[in-house]
N, C-alpha and C positions, 0 to 999 in steps of 0.2 A: 555318590562320590562327590568328595567336597571340591569345589572349583579350584582351579590352578591358575597362577599367574607367573610372569616373568619379571624376576629381580635383576637389575643391572648395577653392579658395584663400580663406584668410582673412587679413585682416578685409577684403577687398575683394569677397568675394562673387561669384567668377567660378568657372565649372564649365567643364571640357573632358574630353574623351576621351583615353584613352592606352592604347596596345597595351603586352602585357607585353614585347615584342621591342624597344621604343624607351625612351629614357630621358625622364624627364619634361620636362626642358628642351627637348629637340628636339621632342617633341610640341607643347609651348606654342608654339614658333615656327611650326610648321607649320599651326597654327591662329590665327595672328596676335596671340598674346600674347606680350608682350615681358617677360619676366621679368628682374630683374637678374642679371647674369652676367658673368664676367670670361674666364678661360681656356678653360672649357669642358672641361678635361681632370682635374678633381678636385685640381689644384694650388694653387688660391687658396680663398676663403671666400666670394666675391661672391654665390654662389647658395645659400648656407646657409639652410635652412629648419628648421622644427619640425613632426614629425608628431604631429598630434592624435588621429588615429584612422586604422587600415588598416594593412596589411601592405606594406613597402618594404624592399627590398634594395639595397645598393649595390654596383657594381662597384669594382675597385680604384681607391683615391684616397689622397691623401698624408695622414698624420694631423696634418700641419701646418694644413691647412686645416679637418680635423674630427678632434679628437682621441679617444680611446678613450672617454673618459668622456663627452664630448659625444654620441658615437654612440650609448652605452648609455641615455643620456636620452631619445633620440629625434631628435636633430639629424642631418639629411641633406644632403648636397650634390645638388642638381636635377640636375646634369650626370651624375652617376653613379648616379641612382635609377631603379629600375624598380619599378612598383607591380603587387601580385599580389592586390587587392581594391581596392573603391572605397574612397577616402582622403580625410581632411581634413587640410590642411596650411597651417600658419600661415606667411606670408611675412614674413621678419625685416627685410628691405630691399626697397623698392619704390618706384617712381615712377608716381604715378597718372596723369600725363599720357602715359608711355610705355606702360603696360599695354596699351592697346588702341589706342594712336595711333603706335606706332613704324613704321619703314619696313619693308615686308614683306621677307622672305628671297627672293632671287632666285638662280636659276641662269643665269649668262650666259657664252657662249663669247667668249673675247677673242683679239685677235691682237697679237703683240708689235711695237711701233713703235719703240722704242729700248731699248737696253741700254748704260748709262754707268757708268763707274767713278767714284766721288766721291772716295773716299780709298782706302788700301790694303787695306781690308776693307770698305767699304760701297758698294754698287752701286744706282744708279737703275734700275727697271724700269718701263718706260711700255707700258700697253695700250690698245688700242682695242677698244670693244664690238661684236662683230659680231652675234650673236643673242642676245637683241634688241640693238638698237644703242645703248641708253642703259642706264645702271646708277645707281640712286637710292641714296643713302646720307647720313647726317649726318656733318659734318667731326668727326673723332676717331675713328670707327669703323673696324673691320678687316674682312677678308675671308679666306675659306680659297681657297687657289690649289691646284689639283690638280698633283701631280708628274707630268707628262708620262710616258705609258706605264704608269702605276700605278693604283691606285684610293686612294692615299694623298693627303694633303694638308698643306700648312703654312700657318699665319696670319700675316698681315701687314698692318698698319695703311696706311689710304690717306694720302697726304701732300698732296692734291689736295682740292678741293671739288666740289659738284655744279654749279658753274658752268661745267663743261666735262662734260656728262653722258655723253658717248661715250668720254671720254678719263680715264684714272686713272694715278697714278704710286704706285709703292712704293719704299721705301728699305730694302734688305735688307742684313743683315751676312752676310758670308761665314764659315763655319765649316769647318776642315779635315774633308773626308768628308761634309760636309753633303749630304744626299740632293737637296735643292732647291737650296741655294746653290752647290754645286760645278757646276751646270749653267750657272751664269752665266758661268763662264769658258770652258767647252767643253760644249756639248750644246744650248744654246738659242740662237736666232738670230733676227734680226728676220723677221717674217714668221710665225713658229711660232704655233701656237693653244694656248691655255691656258684650261682651265675655271675659272672663278670662281664661288663661292658666298658670298652676304652680304646685307646688312651684319650685323655682330654688334657687341657692346660698348655701354657706356654712358659711354665717356669723351668726353661732348658737353657743349658749352654749353648751360644751361638757360635758356628764355626767360624774360624779365623779371627776371633776375637781374642785380643792379647792383654787387655787391662787386668790389674790385680783383682781378685775375687773376694768380697766381704759376705760372709754368710751370717744371718742373724735368725736365730730359731729359739722356740720354746716349747715345751710339752711335745705332743705328737708331731709337732713341726720339724722334729729331727728327721722324719722319713724322707721327704724330698732332697734336704742337704745330705743326708747320707748317701742318698743315690748319686748326687753331684759329686760328692766326694770320692765315691768308688769309680765314677766315670773319669775323673781327673788323674786318679791312680792307674786306672787300666790304661789310658791313653799316654801315659807318662808326660804329662802336661808340664809345662815349666812355668806356668803362672802362678805368682804368690797367692797363697789363700789364707785367709783368717776367719776362723769360726766362732762365733759368741753364742754360747747356748744359755737360755736363762731358764732357772728353775727356783724352787722355794729353798730348799736345803739339799745337802749332799746326798741325803738318802732318795732324792728324786732324779738322781743320776743314773744313766744306763749306757751302755756300748762305749765307755771311756776308752777301754781297751782297745777295741776296734777302730775307733777314731784315731787314737794314737798311731796304731799301726799303720792306717792309711796316711797319716801324716809323714811318717818316715818315708814314704815313697815319693813325696812331693818335694819339689825343690827348696821350697819356702813356705813352711806351714806354721800356724799359730793357733792353739786352741785355747779359749779363755772361757771359762765358767763363771756365770754370773748368777750369785745367790741372793735372793731378795729378802730373806727371812733371817739366816744366819750362816756364818761362815764356819767351817770345820774347827772343832777345838784344838785339833792337832793336824795342821796342814800337811806335815811329813808324811802322813798315812796315805795321802791320795797322789795319784800321779798325774796331777792336772794343776793349772794356775787358775785360782779362784778370786774373785773381786766381790765385794759386797755391792749390793743395788740391783734394780731393774737393768735387764739387758741393754734396753735403749739407753740407759744413763751412763752404762760403762762404755758402750761404744762411743757415745758423744764425748766421753772424756779422753778416750784413747785414740780416736781417729781424727786426724787433722786435716786431711786430704782425700775425703769420700769422693768429692767431684771428680777424682782421677781413678775411680774404680768401678766395677759392677757390683751392685748389691742385690743380694738374694734373701728374701724375707719369708718366713713361714711359721705361723704361730697363732695365738688366740688373737681375734680382731683388736682388743685394746693394745696389745704389743706391736701389731702391725700399723694401726692408726699412729701411735705415738712415734714409731719410726719415720713414718713418711713425713710427718711435721717436721723433724728434724733434718731430715735428708733434704728437704725442700729449702729449710733454713740455711743449710749448707751448700746450696747450689748444685745438688747432684742432677743431672740432666734425667727427665723423665724416662727416656730411653736406655738409660743405664740401670733402671731398678726393676726387679722382678719381684712380685709377691704373691703369695696364697695366705688367705686367711680362713679358718676355720669358722663356719656358722656355730652360733650360739646352740647349746644344747636344746633349748626349747623350740628352736626351729628347725634343728637336724637331726637330733637323735634323742 
């Protein structure tokens, strides 16, 4: 049995136990402590923290998330960190309301209820909870789905809300040779069972916040934003909402009617499609406003007061990285920016 040690988190004064064979982030989840996190693969910096005392070693990680000089100073990524003594760790990012009040991690066996192609490379996967018969999460979060016949998993964001506790939808981008996504064309069928573990992520609306919401998405990054829009509609939110969605052409768009319908239930909603390759030849055929350019370019052209908004980003890493640069340039406070980026196909699927 692996040796166990005590971790003390500052400045929140929370203690927990961790085994040498598990990373600190997973140990926290297991004990109901919801630390800030993102990819859980050492690719982002959401869980970056500082070791005040103790011995910690990290598994392989991206130096983009924690460079060599930071690691030498004592910074670590909790999703890659193993403790080999009692340790004191300073949390650099945390949400006091979430720390001990987040949704518990659940293991749920689900059954496929529908598989539907939305575009040439995005599929809607709908699952029904079987054991247990409900799955609790917060809109905007994601889950791990086990690749049938293996112990591997892939992470996908929920597009629905807990208003349908036994039903959940994922929007999944297909990649050539993808271990999970390739099964959506041949290998998975309605009625098949898939294991789900979750929820994870902090891409959620915060209670009591009133700033306007700006959503920036691309590709399958539609999923968590759609979940947030559904939540805003269900709660009859009065917050102004603007949703910028990036695609190559009009043929890559989907759920436009659903988005427009959700928007009608909000007090102040605007949906702008950003097309990087070509605008429709006849814009009158489409029930949306379209602008030419990458989504980040369009947002930068149209938004002059982003520092007075909360920004939610989800999409391919280049899109998220570009958005983070101009958000910083426009002085948007870091605690008003929430983002998920998809790992590259080679690394994740």
